[in-house]
C-alpha positions as CSV (number, residue, x, y, z in Angstrom):
1,M,14.5,-6.7,-2.0
2,H,12.8,-6.5,1.5
3,L,9.0,-6.4,1.6
4,K,9.0,-3.0,3.2
5,T,11.2,-1.6,0.5
6,L,9.0,-3.0,-2.2
7,W,5.9,-1.5,-0.5
8,A,7.5,1.9,-0.2
9,A,8.4,1.9,-3.9
10,L,4.9,0.9,-4.8
11,V,3.2,3.5,-2.7
12,C,5.5,6.4,-3.6
13,A,4.8,5.8,-7.3
14,L,1.1,6.6,-6.7
15,P,-0.5,10.0,-6.6
16,V,-1.3,11.2,-3.0
17,S,-5.1,10.8,-3.6
18,A,-4.6,7.1,-4.5
19,V,-3.0,6.4,-1.1
20,L,-6.3,7.4,0.6
21,A,-7.9,4.1,1.5
22,A,-11.6,3.4,0.7
23,L,-13.2,2.0,3.9
24,P,-15.0,-1.3,4.4
25,Q,-18.5,-1.6,5.5
26,Q,-18.8,-1.4,9.3
27,S,-20.4,-4.4,11.1
28,L,-20.2,-4.4,14.9
29,V,-20.7,-8.2,15.4
30,P,-18.4,-11.1,16.0
31,G,-16.5,-11.6,12.7
32,G,-17.2,-8.0,11.7
33,V,-15.3,-4.8,11.3
34,A,-15.4,-1.6,13.4
35,V,-14.5,1.7,11.7
36,V,-13.6,4.1,14.5
37,D,-12.7,7.9,14.4
38,V,-9.4,8.1,16.5
39,G,-8.4,11.7,16.0
40,D,-7.6,14.8,13.9
41,A,-5.5,14.0,10.9
42,Q,-3.6,17.3,11.3
43,A,-1.8,15.5,14.1
44,P,0.4,12.4,13.6
45,A,-1.5,9.1,13.5
46,P,-2.0,7.7,17.0
47,A,-0.9,4.2,17.9
48,V,-4.0,2.0,18.1
49,T,-4.2,-1.5,19.6
50,F,-7.0,-4.0,20.2
51,N,-6.5,-7.0,22.5
52,G,-2.8,-6.2,22.4
53,R,-2.5,-6.2,18.6
54,R,-1.6,-3.3,16.4
55,V,-4.6,-1.9,14.4
56,L,-4.6,-0.4,10.9
57,T,-5.2,3.4,10.9
58,V,-5.9,5.4,7.7
59,R,-6.7,9.0,6.9
60,D,-10.4,9.6,6.0
61,G,-10.6,13.3,5.0
62,T,-9.5,15.3,8.0
63,R,-9.7,12.4,10.5
64,W,-7.7,9.3,11.4
65,V,-9.8,6.2,11.3
66,A,-9.0,2.8,12.9
67,V,-10.2,-0.3,11.0
68,V,-10.6,-3.1,13.6
69,G,-11.3,-6.8,13.0
70,M,-13.6,-8.6,15.5
71,A,-12.9,-12.3,16.0
72,L,-15.7,-14.8,15.7
73,S,-15.0,-15.6,19.3
74,T,-15.8,-12.0,20.5
75,K,-18.5,-12.0,23.1
76,P,-21.4,-9.6,22.6
77,G,-21.1,-6.6,24.9
78,T,-18.6,-3.7,25.3
79,V,-15.0,-4.0,24.2
80,H,-12.4,-1.3,24.2
81,L,-9.9,0.1,21.7
82,D,-6.7,1.5,23.1
83,V,-5.5,4.8,21.5
84,Q,-2.2,6.4,22.3
85,P,-1.6,9.8,20.6
86,L,2.0,10.8,19.9
87,Q,1.4,13.5,22.5
88,G,-1.2,13.4,25.3
89,A,-2.8,10.8,27.5
90,P,-3.9,7.4,26.2
91,R,-7.7,6.8,25.7
92,K,-9.9,3.7,25.8
93,L,-12.8,3.9,23.2
94,P,-15.8,1.7,24.0
95,L,-17.4,-0.4,21.2
96,T,-20.7,-2.2,21.6
97,I,-20.6,-5.6,19.8
98,A,-24.0,-7.1,19.0
99,D,-24.7,-10.9,18.8
100,K,-25.0,-12.7,15.5
101,R,-26.0,-16.2,14.8
102,Y,-24.3,-18.0,11.9
103,V,-25.7,-21.1,10.2
104,E,-24.5,-24.7,10.4
105,Q,-23.5,-27.1,7.6
106,R,-22.9,-30.8,7.8
107,L,-20.4,-32.4,5.3
108,K,-19.1,-35.9,4.6
109,V,-15.4,-36.1,3.7
110,A,-12.8,-38.8,3.7
111,P,-12.3,-40.1,7.2
112,G,-8.5,-39.5,7.0
113,Q,-9.2,-35.7,6.7
114,V,-11.1,-35.6,10.0
115,D,-9.4,-38.2,12.2
116,L,-5.8,-37.5,11.2
117,A,-3.0,-40.0,11.1
118,P,0.0,-39.0,13.3
119,A,2.1,-38.0,10.3
120,D,-0.7,-35.9,8.9
121,L,-1.4,-34.3,12.3
122,A,2.3,-33.4,12.6
123,R,2.2,-31.8,9.1
124,V,-0.9,-29.8,10.0
125,E,0.7,-28.4,13.2
126,V,3.7,-27.2,11.2
127,E,1.5,-25.7,8.5
128,Q,-0.7,-23.9,11.1
129,K,2.4,-22.0,12.3
130,R,3.3,-21.1,8.8
131,I,-0.2,-19.9,8.0
132,R,-0.3,-17.9,11.3
133,S,3.0,-16.2,10.4
134,S,1.5,-14.8,7.2
135,L,-1.8,-13.8,8.7
136,D,0.0,-12.0,11.6
137,S,2.1,-10.0,9.2
138,F,2.1,-6.2,9.9
139,T,4.0,-3.6,8.0
140,D,4.0,0.2,8.4
141,T,2.9,0.7,4.8
142,K,-0.8,1.7,4.5
143,P,-3.1,-0.2,2.0
144,V,-3.8,1.6,-1.2
145,T,-7.5,0.7,-0.7
146,L,-9.7,-1.3,1.6
147,A,-12.3,-1.8,-1.0
148,L,-11.5,-5.0,-2.8
149,R,-12.4,-6.4,-6.2
150,S,-13.9,-9.8,-6.3
151,P,-11.0,-12.2,-6.8
152,V,-13.1,-14.5,-9.0
153,Q,-16.6,-14.4,-10.4
154,G,-19.1,-17.0,-9.2
155,P,-21.7,-17.9,-6.7
156,R,-20.7,-17.4,-3.1
157,S,-21.5,-21.0,-2.1
158,S,-21.1,-20.7,1.7
159,S,-20.9,-17.7,4.0
160,Y,-18.3,-16.6,6.5
161,G,-19.0,-17.8,10.0
162,L,-20.8,-20.9,8.9
163,R,-20.1,-23.7,11.5
164,R,-19.2,-26.9,9.8
165,V,-19.7,-30.4,11.1
166,F,-17.4,-33.0,9.3
167,N,-18.7,-36.6,9.6
168,G,-20.6,-35.7,12.7
169,Q,-17.7,-33.9,14.3
170,P,-18.0,-30.1,14.8
171,R,-15.1,-27.9,13.7
172,A,-14.2,-24.2,14.0
173,P,-16.5,-21.8,12.1
174,H,-15.7,-21.2,8.5
175,S,-13.3,-18.2,8.5
176,G,-13.6,-17.2,4.8
177,M,-15.9,-17.0,1.8
178,D,-16.3,-19.8,-0.7
179,I,-16.8,-18.7,-4.3
180,A,-17.7,-21.5,-6.7
181,A,-16.0,-21.6,-10.1
182,P,-14.7,-24.3,-12.4
183,T,-11.2,-25.6,-12.0
184,G,-8.8,-23.4,-13.9
185,T,-10.8,-20.2,-13.6
186,P,-8.4,-17.2,-13.2
187,I,-8.1,-15.6,-9.8
188,I,-7.1,-11.9,-9.7
189,A,-5.4,-9.8,-7.0
190,P,-8.3,-7.8,-5.4
191,A,-5.9,-5.0,-4.6
192,D,-2.2,-4.0,-4.9
193,G,0.0,-6.1,-2.7
194,V,3.0,-8.2,-2.1
195,V,3.1,-12.0,-2.1
196,L,3.9,-13.3,1.4
197,D,3.9,-17.0,0.9
198,G,2.5,-19.8,-1.2
199,G,2.5,-23.6,-1.2
200,E,0.6,-26.9,-0.8
201,F,-1.2,-27.4,2.5
202,F,-3.0,-30.4,3.9
203,F,-6.4,-28.8,4.5
204,N,-6.1,-25.7,2.3
205,G,-4.4,-27.3,-0.8
206,G,-2.7,-24.8,-3.0
207,T,-2.6,-21.6,-1.0
208,L,-1.4,-18.0,-1.5
209,F,-1.2,-15.0,0.9
210,L,-1.0,-11.4,-0.2
211,D,0.1,-8.5,2.1
212,H,-1.8,-5.3,1.4
213,G,-0.2,-3.4,4.2
214,S,-0.6,-2.7,8.0
215,G,-2.0,-6.1,8.8
216,F,-4.4,-6.2,5.9
217,V,-3.8,-9.7,4.4
218,T,-5.8,-11.8,2.0
219,M,-5.7,-15.6,1.6
220,Y,-6.5,-17.9,-1.4
221,C,-7.0,-21.6,-0.9
222,H,-7.7,-24.9,-2.9
223,L,-5.7,-23.5,-5.9
224,S,-4.9,-25.7,-8.9
225,A,-2.0,-23.5,-9.9
226,W,-0.5,-20.1,-9.0
227,D,1.7,-17.7,-11.1
228,V,3.5,-15.7,-8.4
229,K,6.1,-16.3,-5.7
230,P,7.0,-14.7,-2.3
231,G,8.3,-11.2,-2.7
232,D,6.4,-10.5,-6.0
233,V,4.6,-7.2,-6.2
234,V,1.2,-7.6,-7.7
235,K,-1.3,-5.0,-9.0
236,A,-5.1,-5.0,-8.6
237,G,-6.6,-7.1,-11.4
238,E,-3.5,-9.1,-12.1
239,V,-4.0,-12.9,-12.5
240,I,-2.3,-14.6,-9.6
241,A,-3.7,-18.1,-9.6
242,K,-6.4,-20.6,-10.8
243,V,-9.3,-22.1,-9.0
244,G,-8.9,-25.8,-8.0
245,A,-10.2,-28.5,-5.8
246,T,-7.0,-29.3,-3.8
247,G,-6.9,-30.0,0.0
248,R,-10.1,-30.8,1.9
249,V,-12.9,-29.9,-0.5
250,T,-16.1,-31.4,-2.0
251,G,-15.7,-29.5,-5.3
252,P,-13.8,-26.8,-7.1
253,H,-14.0,-23.3,-5.6
254,L,-11.9,-20.5,-4.2
255,H,-11.8,-20.1,-0.4
256,F,-11.1,-16.4,0.0
257,G,-10.0,-15.1,3.4
258,V,-9.5,-11.5,4.7
259,T,-7.4,-10.8,7.8
260,I,-7.0,-7.5,9.6
261,N,-5.1,-7.1,12.9
262,G,-4.4,-10.8,12.8
263,T,-8.2,-11.6,12.8
264,M,-10.1,-13.4,10.1
265,V,-13.2,-11.2,9.3
266,D,-16.1,-11.4,6.9
267,P,-14.7,-10.8,3.3
268,A,-18.1,-9.5,2.2
269,L,-17.5,-6.3,4.1
270,F,-14.7,-5.5,1.7
271,L,-16.3,-6.6,-1.5
272,P,-18.9,-5.2,-3.9
273,A,-22.3,-6.8,-3.5
274,P,-22.7,-10.0,-5.6
């Protein structure tokens, strides 16, 4: 069955009140999330884009609200959200993005995982396209909620946005949240969704992607095992995988990522406080 058909069946089985999405915490910084009023919900939802990408819109009471991910590379200052109502002129809504300084961490790993052999580099390039395909997924189905359960219990051992230096060589900032837990600890789906993809990746080890609707995608890395396959519909709280230490890691933990409008954002904005 096609993913959209699965999602439609899942959402139609819910009461109307359950389809109303709880909103994440707003944080107008690079790596944060903007929650923006874009119009009266008595009218059809407007088409909203940011930097050319479709943006998730949800009903919040009597208003339509856009939930917009800000990339870590976003420069502080004014950015604009493009809003096109079904009828009427397009609008540009300004958003002021503040600066935020993230910390730096230095790690020692096996040399072969920093200076890659040609075969490994070729593998990583193929895997990056596969990962990007999942993270860029966008369906017309609205998420059931934007307030996520914690996928695993444990200390959050490094923060989103942390810039890592491997063996003295700087790499891109950390785009998810690490939650420390012993190998084999169950990982649950933090919200209803559909499995997009899963497999073994060079850097990420065992990895799963869940589609929660309209560009809201979660990622789970370094898994020791997983119990679902692409196309499976999962419910919030269902065990989907187990914590591991696969890929490039220094110990067992879950790397948990959240993507919205194709942008990796701070998962803490969608989770309860630790």
